[in-house]
N, C-alpha and C positions, 0 to 999 in steps of 0.2 A: 504494500500500500504506500509505503514511503517512496519507493521507486516510481510508482505511478504519479505521485504528486510532483516529483522532480521532473518527470516527463512532461507534466503540464506546466512547468515553468517555475515552480516554487523552489526556494533554496532548501538544502538538506536540513538545516536547522528548523526552518518553518514547517517543512513537511513532517519531520520527526515529531515536533510538538503537536501538530494537528492530529496526527494518527494516534499518538499517546493519549491525548485528551478524548478522541473519539472512542478509543477502546475502553478507557476508564469510565466514560459516560455510559457506554453500552453495558459494561459489567455492573455498574451501580444500578442501572435501570432493571437489569435482570434480577439482581439481588433484592432491590427494594419493592418491585411490583409483584414478585413471585410468579409472574407469567412465564409461560413456555416461550423460548426464543421465536418459534414460528408465530405465536400470537403477536409478539412485539413487531416482528417483521411485517405481518399483515396489516398492522395499524399504520405503518408508514409507506406501504406499497400501493401506489395509485395505478389503476389500469392505464397502460400505455406510458407510464412514467419512467423516471430514471432508475429507480430501484429495481423494478421488474426487468428493465433492459439489462442491467448489470447482472442480475441473478441468472437470466437466460444465458448470457455469455459465459458465466462461471459453470453452469450446467453443461453447456456445449463443450467446454474445455475439459470436462471431467474432474473438476476441482473436488467435488464431494468424494468421488472414488479415490482420488489421490490422498486425501486426508484419512479416509478409512484404511487404505492400504499402508500408509505411513504409521498409523497408530498400531495396526496389527503387526507390522514388522518390528516395531519397538517392543511389543508384548512378547513376540517370539524370541527376540534377542535377549530380553530380560530373563526369560525362562532359561535360555541357554547359559547365560552368565551365572544364574543362581545354581545351576548344576555343575559349575566349575569350568565353563567354556573359556576360550581365549578372551582375556579381558582387554578391551580397547577403549573403554569409557572411563 
């Protein structure tokens, strides 16, 4: 997300601060409302709007699958390390 901001012309410092504040705000909203992330997303997603356009792009790029695969790979590696596998972490 920081790199995307830089691509749009923001400095690295401004981009970093913008994304940090966005993530903090999102996390606080999740914590404070108790709503499921999908509910919160639906609250800000307008038909034909920018959020749904971005979500469509992420889905087409397979981002959800990439996150699931990365988390599963970490789980598998963690189990290997717990059994005395080669330690690289």
